[in-house]
ZABAVO-734912 format. One line per field, with one value per residue (C-alpha): residue number from 1; x, y, z. Coordinates in steps of 0.1 Angstrom, whole numbers, plus 5000, padded with zeros to 4 digits. Layout:
N
i	[NUM / ...]
u	[X / ...]
v	[Y / ...]
w	[Z / ...]
***
This chain:
266
i	[1 / 2 / 3 / 4 / 5 / 6 / 7 / 8 / 9 / 10 / 11 / 12 / 13 / 14 / 15 / 16 / 17 / 18 / 19 / 20 / 21 / 22 / 23 / 24 / 25 / 26 / 27 / 28 / 29 / 30 / 31 / 32 / 33 / 34 / 35 / 36 / 37 / 38 / 39 / 40 / 41 / 42 / 43 / 44 / 45 / 46 / 47 / 48 / 49 / 50 / 51 / 52 / 53 / 54 / 55 / 56 / 57 / 58 / 59 / 60 / 61 / 62 / 63 / 64 / 65 / 66 / 67 / 68 / 69 / 70 / 71 / 72 / 73 / 74 / 75 / 76 / 77 / 78 / 79 / 80 / 81 / 82 / 83 / 84 / 85 / 86 / 87 / 88 / 89 / 90 / 91 / 92 / 93 / 94 / 95 / 96 / 97 / 98 / 99 / 100 / 101 / 102 / 103 / 104 / 105 / 106 / 107 / 108 / 109 / 110 / 111 / 112 / 113 / 114 / 115 / 116 / 117 / 118 / 119 / 120 / 121 / 122 / 123 / 124 / 125 / 126 / 127 / 128 / 129 / 130 / 131 / 132 / 133 / 134 / 135 / 136 / 137 / 138 / 139 / 140 / 141 / 142 / 143 / 144 / 145 / 146 / 147 / 148 / 149 / 150 / 151 / 152 / 153 / 154 / 155 / 156 / 157 / 158 / 159 / 160 / 161 / 162 / 163 / 164 / 165 / 166 / 167 / 168 / 169 / 170 / 171 / 172 / 173 / 174 / 175 / 176 / 177 / 178 / 179 / 180 / 181 / 182 / 183 / 184 / 185 / 186 / 187 / 188 / 189 / 190 / 191 / 192 / 193 / 194 / 195 / 196 / 197 / 198 / 199 / 200 / 201 / 202 / 203 / 204 / 205 / 206 / 207 / 208 / 209 / 210 / 211 / 212 / 213 / 214 / 215 / 216 / 217 / 218 / 219 / 220 / 221 / 222 / 223 / 224 / 225 / 226 / 227 / 228 / 229 / 230 / 231 / 232 / 233 / 234 / 235 / 236 / 237 / 238 / 239 / 240 / 241 / 242 / 243 / 244 / 245 / 246 / 247 / 248 / 249 / 250 / 251 / 252 / 253 / 254 / 255 / 256 / 257 / 258 / 259 / 260 / 261 / 262 / 263 / 264 / 265 / 266]
u	[5053 / 5054 / 5032 / 5007 / 5005 / 5001 / 4973 / 4955 / 4957 / 4947 / 4917 / 4905 / 4905 / 4892 / 4870 / 4887 / 4875 / 4896 / 4928 / 4919 / 4913 / 4945 / 4966 / 4949 / 4954 / 4991 / 4996 / 4977 / 5001 / 5030 / 5015 / 5014 / 5050 / 5078 / 5105 / 5141 / 5160 / 5155 / 5144 / 5116 / 5106 / 5103 / 5083 / 5060 / 5052 / 5046 / 5022 / 5003 / 4999 / 4987 / 4961 / 4948 / 4944 / 4925 / 4902 / 4894 / 4888 / 4865 / 4845 / 4840 / 4830 / 4853 / 4847 / 4873 / 4869 / 4880 / 4876 / 4844 / 4849 / 4828 / 4820 / 4799 / 4791 / 4761 / 4766 / 4781 / 4799 / 4835 / 4852 / 4888 / 4909 / 4944 / 4960 / 4998 / 4999 / 4984 / 4953 / 4929 / 4906 / 4876 / 4856 / 4818 / 4791 / 4759 / 4726 / 4691 / 4667 / 4639 / 4605 / 4618 / 4619 / 4589 / 4581 / 4564 / 4558 / 4593 / 4610 / 4623 / 4632 / 4656 / 4669 / 4704 / 4718 / 4754 / 4756 / 4748 / 4732 / 4744 / 4721 / 4716 / 4684 / 4686 / 4663 / 4667 / 4651 / 4644 / 4639 / 4674 / 4693 / 4707 / 4705 / 4707 / 4716 / 4715 / 4739 / 4747 / 4783 / 4785 / 4771 / 4769 / 4784 / 4761 / 4768 / 4745 / 4758 / 4745 / 4756 / 4749 / 4738 / 4767 / 4761 / 4770 / 4804 / 4806 / 4821 / 4797 / 4787 / 4787 / 4782 / 4790 / 4770 / 4772 / 4735 / 4710 / 4683 / 4706 / 4715 / 4679 / 4668 / 4697 / 4689 / 4652 / 4661 / 4684 / 4666 / 4654 / 4619 / 4620 / 4587 / 4571 / 4538 / 4535 / 4516 / 4542 / 4570 / 4553 / 4546 / 4582 / 4596 / 4572 / 4585 / 4621 / 4612 / 4595 / 4626 / 4648 / 4629 / 4626 / 4664 / 4672 / 4649 / 4627 / 4589 / 4569 / 4562 / 4528 / 4514 / 4548 / 4551 / 4579 / 4588 / 4599 / 4629 / 4626 / 4657 / 4652 / 4640 / 4670 / 4696 / 4718 / 4708 / 4724 / 4717 / 4728 / 4738 / 4728 / 4742 / 4726 / 4706 / 4696 / 4706 / 4733 / 4745 / 4778 / 4782 / 4767 / 4772 / 4757 / 4737 / 4753 / 4734 / 4714 / 4731 / 4707 / 4701 / 4730 / 4735 / 4767 / 4775 / 4801 / 4817 / 4843 / 4871 / 4859 / 4829 / 4814 / 4784 / 4759 / 4728 / 4698 / 4680 / 4707 / 4704 / 4679 / 4674 / 4691]
v	[4899 / 4871 / 4849 / 4878 / 4883 / 4845 / 4845 / 4873 / 4855 / 4822 / 4837 / 4855 / 4823 / 4799 / 4824 / 4817 / 4847 / 4840 / 4838 / 4870 / 4889 / 4878 / 4886 / 4919 / 4930 / 4921 / 4942 / 4971 / 4970 / 4971 / 5002 / 5020 / 5009 / 5034 / 5022 / 5023 / 5016 / 5017 / 4981 / 4987 / 5019 / 4999 / 4972 / 4998 / 5013 / 4979 / 4970 / 5002 / 4997 / 4961 / 4972 / 5000 / 4974 / 4950 / 4978 / 4987 / 4951 / 4945 / 4977 / 4967 / 4931 / 4906 / 4884 / 4857 / 4833 / 4796 / 4769 / 4751 / 4760 / 4789 / 4801 / 4830 / 4850 / 4868 / 4901 / 4889 / 4862 / 4850 / 4835 / 4825 / 4818 / 4807 / 4816 / 4814 / 4810 / 4845 / 4852 / 4873 / 4896 / 4913 / 4938 / 4938 / 4955 / 4937 / 4949 / 4935 / 4952 / 4969 / 4954 / 4921 / 4900 / 4876 / 4849 / 4816 / 4796 / 4787 / 4800 / 4836 / 4847 / 4876 / 4894 / 4910 / 4935 / 4929 / 4960 / 4966 / 4934 / 4910 / 4898 / 4870 / 4852 / 4837 / 4810 / 4808 / 4781 / 4789 / 4752 / 4742 / 4775 / 4769 / 4791 / 4784 / 4811 / 4816 / 4844 / 4859 / 4870 / 4883 / 4874 / 4836 / 4829 / 4817 / 4800 / 4781 / 4781 / 4763 / 4776 / 4753 / 4762 / 4772 / 4743 / 4719 / 4734 / 4723 / 4739 / 4755 / 4736 / 4752 / 4746 / 4769 / 4772 / 4790 / 4784 / 4804 / 4778 / 4750 / 4773 / 4780 / 4743 / 4733 / 4760 / 4751 / 4714 / 4721 / 4745 / 4734 / 4722 / 4706 / 4709 / 4730 / 4721 / 4718 / 4750 / 4771 / 4754 / 4760 / 4797 / 4803 / 4787 / 4807 / 4839 / 4829 / 4822 / 4857 / 4873 / 4854 / 4863 / 4899 / 4902 / 4883 / 4905 / 4876 / 4873 / 4864 / 4827 / 4818 / 4785 / 4769 / 4734 / 4726 / 4689 / 4678 / 4655 / 4625 / 4633 / 4671 / 4668 / 4646 / 4672 / 4677 / 4644 / 4610 / 4587 / 4552 / 4541 / 4507 / 4487 / 4490 / 4459 / 4471 / 4440 / 4455 / 4487 / 4500 / 4534 / 4559 / 4596 / 4631 / 4642 / 4675 / 4683 / 4669 / 4673 / 4661 / 4624 / 4622 / 4628 / 4642 / 4626 / 4634 / 4601 / 4597 / 4615 / 4623 / 4635 / 4611 / 4611 / 4583 / 4578 / 4591 / 4558 / 4542 / 4567 / 4564 / 4581 / 4562]
w	[5584 / 5558 / 5581 / 5585 / 5547 / 5542 / 5568 / 5549 / 5516 / 5531 / 5549 / 5517 / 5497 / 5523 / 5543 / 5576 / 5596 / 5627 / 5606 / 5588 / 5620 / 5636 / 5606 / 5600 / 5637 / 5634 / 5603 / 5619 / 5649 / 5624 / 5608 / 5642 / 5651 / 5648 / 5623 / 5634 / 5602 / 5564 / 5562 / 5587 / 5569 / 5537 / 5554 / 5570 / 5536 / 5522 / 5550 / 5547 / 5509 / 5515 / 5540 / 5517 / 5489 / 5512 / 5524 / 5488 / 5478 / 5508 / 5500 / 5463 / 5470 / 5454 / 5424 / 5425 / 5395 / 5397 / 5370 / 5380 / 5416 / 5429 / 5464 / 5474 / 5505 / 5519 / 5501 / 5469 / 5450 / 5452 / 5421 / 5421 / 5390 / 5386 / 5352 / 5349 / 5386 / 5391 / 5412 / 5392 / 5412 / 5397 / 5417 / 5412 / 5432 / 5441 / 5456 / 5460 / 5436 / 5456 / 5453 / 5437 / 5469 / 5473 / 5498 / 5489 / 5521 / 5535 / 5504 / 5497 / 5461 / 5457 / 5427 / 5429 / 5404 / 5394 / 5372 / 5335 / 5322 / 5349 / 5377 / 5402 / 5411 / 5446 / 5460 / 5498 / 5519 / 5555 / 5562 / 5552 / 5555 / 5521 / 5490 / 5453 / 5428 / 5391 / 5380 / 5347 / 5347 / 5311 / 5277 / 5273 / 5307 / 5336 / 5368 / 5393 / 5428 / 5459 / 5493 / 5522 / 5556 / 5578 / 5602 / 5574 / 5570 / 5533 / 5503 / 5478 / 5447 / 5413 / 5376 / 5347 / 5315 / 5282 / 5274 / 5294 / 5290 / 5303 / 5333 / 5341 / 5339 / 5361 / 5386 / 5389 / 5393 / 5422 / 5444 / 5478 / 5480 / 5515 / 5534 / 5507 / 5490 / 5453 / 5448 / 5466 / 5447 / 5413 / 5422 / 5433 / 5402 / 5380 / 5398 / 5391 / 5354 / 5352 / 5366 / 5342 / 5310 / 5321 / 5327 / 5295 / 5275 / 5264 / 5259 / 5291 / 5295 / 5309 / 5320 / 5322 / 5336 / 5360 / 5363 / 5397 / 5396 / 5418 / 5438 / 5441 / 5477 / 5486 / 5478 / 5508 / 5523 / 5526 / 5497 / 5486 / 5451 / 5438 / 5410 / 5376 / 5382 / 5416 / 5435 / 5457 / 5472 / 5457 / 5474 / 5498 / 5504 / 5503 / 5473 / 5461 / 5429 / 5399 / 5365 / 5338 / 5343 / 5367 / 5404 / 5418 / 5452 / 5478 / 5488 / 5515 / 5497 / 5462 / 5443 / 5418 / 5393 / 5390 / 5370 / 5390 / 5385 / 5406 / 5435 / 5465 / 5498 / 5526]
***
């Protein structure tokens, strides 16, 4: 039974569907079994309670919050947070707001309601299969999350912000623009800006200009890092995100930030 419980916890955290299914089926079989002594009766009640909790959690959509590490799934966001060695779970419903979805070439923009004043703006690229989201979790707390295409088998990338403007700029600088023309990109960013100001209760912004970072089209691709003088290559890896004038790159075993002027497509 302990192995089954561990399997469920592991699968919830790391999204291992096969492990979850195997452990869940095992616990279900225990629920149907007929106990023969008091120990088994106690275990049976425990298993039934555990399954009931899991069903409730799955129906709500889980918000697991982790310090600077965020993952999300198709119907919602997962945040995981460890405080005093306790796993804190927060349930939060999410739904796409009707009439808010728009397409701009290969890009789809969706607006999700998280309840009350919280929301999530999602930029989905059909060319890469990746999505980038800007979510308001509560007042003065925003998170930008990038979920890679499943074929990449990579952990999601996230950044947290207390400033809404900083969160918006980071979001727009990290969305996928692969094989999209400039007109479509500008129109999609303008739509995201409109959704942002509307949900933040701000005045509409017209004729906004959207700078295009040099490396924005390289996100998710292999890049090389050159020395500050540019005479030699010092590292290479996968470009994860742009953070101001820095680029975060996944090297062999670690993530590291370099000045964007040192980074080039491989």
